[in-house]
N, C-alpha and C positions, 0 to 999 in steps of 0.2 A: 555315333557316340560323341564325336567332337562337337556336333551341333548342339547336343543336349548340354554338354559341359559349357559351351559358349553361352547358351541361353541362361543357364544357372548363374554364370558369372555376370552377365548383363543384369539379371534380376537382382542379384546381391548388390551390385554397384548402384543401381537405382535406389534400392531400399536404403542402403547406407548413406547415399547422398541426401535423400529426403530427411533422414534423421539429423544429419549435420545442419541442413538448412533450417529446420524447425528449432533445433537446439540453440543455434546462434541468433534466433529471433528474426531471421530475414522475413518470415511470414508471420511474425508475432504482431498481428494487427491490434492496435489499441481497442479496448472494449467500447469506447465511446464512438467509434466508427460504425459499429453494428447496433448499438443501443443508445438512442438519443436521450434517454433518461439521465445518463451520466452528466452530460453537458448542462441540461436544465437544472439538475440538482446542484451542480457546482456553482452556477450563477445565483441560484436562490440562496445558498449558504454565503456566498460572497456578499450579496446585497444585505442580508439580514445579520450576518455575523454569528448566527446560532446554528447548532446542530439540527438536523432534520431527518426524520425517518419516513420512508415512503414504501408502500406495498403495491405491487403490480403483478397480478397472476401468482406464479410460484416464486417470484423474486421479492426480497425485502432489501431495500437500499438504506444504508446508514451513511449520511453525509456529515462529515466532521470537519469543523474548522480547526486546523492543527496549530498554526502560528502565523505571525506576520513577519516578513523579512525586514531587514534594515532599510531597504528601499521602498517599503510600503506595500509590497506584493503579499498576497495571502496564499498560504499553502493549505489546500483542502484535499482530504482523502474521502473517496466514496467506496464503500464496501457493499458489494451485491452478494447476498446470500441466497442460495436456492433452498426452497423448503425441503426439509429432510436431510440436508447436508450441514452438520454443525462443525465439521472439520475445516480449519482455515485453508487447507490445500485445495478445497473446492470453491473458494470464494473468488470473485472477480474484483480486483482492486484497481481503481484509477486514481492517480495523484495529480492534482492540478496546481499550477502556479498561475495566479490571476493578478494582473497588474492593470490598474486604471480601467477596470471593467472589461478587459480583454484577456482571453485565455492565452497566456504566453508559452506555456509548456504543459504537456500531458505525458505521463509515463505510467504504464501498468506494471504491477509487481505481484509477486507471491509473498505471503508473509513468511519471514524466517522463523519467528517464534523464539522464545527464551533459549531453547537448547541449541539453536543454530547461530546465535550471536557470538561475536568474539569473546573469549573468556575475560579479557581485561575490562570489558564494558560493564560486566555484571557488578563490579564494585562501584563503578560510576553511577549505575542505576540505583543501587542501594543508597548511596550518598544523596542523590537527587530526591529520592523518596523521602528521606529524613528531612531534608531542607523544605520540601513541599509541605510536609505535615506541619512544619513550624511557621512557614510564611505564606502558604496558600498556593504557591507555584514556584517552580524552579527549572532551570535548564543547565545543560552542560554539553560540552563537545568532547568526543573521543575519536581522534583521527578524522575520518570522513563521516562519522556518525554524529547525530545530534539527539540528545535525550531531553525530552520535555515532560514535566510532571505537573499535574493540576489536581487540586483536591476536588472531591465530589460533593454531592449534596449531603451524604451521610458522613458523620464525623469519623475521621480516620481513613476514609476511602481515598485512595490516590490513583489516578489514571496516568499511565506512563505510555508515551509514544516515542518510538525509536525511529528516526529518519536517517536515510542514507541519500543525501542530496534532497530531492523532493519526494523520494519514494518511502512510503511507510513500510518499515521492515518488521516491526513488532508493536503490538498494542496489548497492554496488560493492565489489570486492576489489582491493587494491593490494599 
């Protein structure tokens, strides 16, 4: 009886430890390590400065140039969608900081979405949208977040990107 209880305890300990390890990202390997398309697309967008869409098998990659930093580095996000999964929770997102043609930093992220952003940032987003509609583009900072808005091809369409460092936290169209 004691051996069974001991085995259950060991099993529970291992299971709980594995959840902790994955939750804190110890084994959270960036997507670009297992999928070379991320790095290729990031460099293509860096060199061209234009967004790019690429389809490979069941995956569709959307590579987006988000902004340029004060030091001249470009922030690029690549979103890999799997066919049949339209929910952002199933997207693979890599965020790149590329300086002088070299990948300086890569971070993967999951989209927070509008509902999971801090409440105070929503007023900032609305103000940035109004400014972008007037001037074509606008940015604002809210604590560690950066809000970037750009007008689209269609009159009145505004694309909003919310960054936390180099990580794309939310992407919306208004």
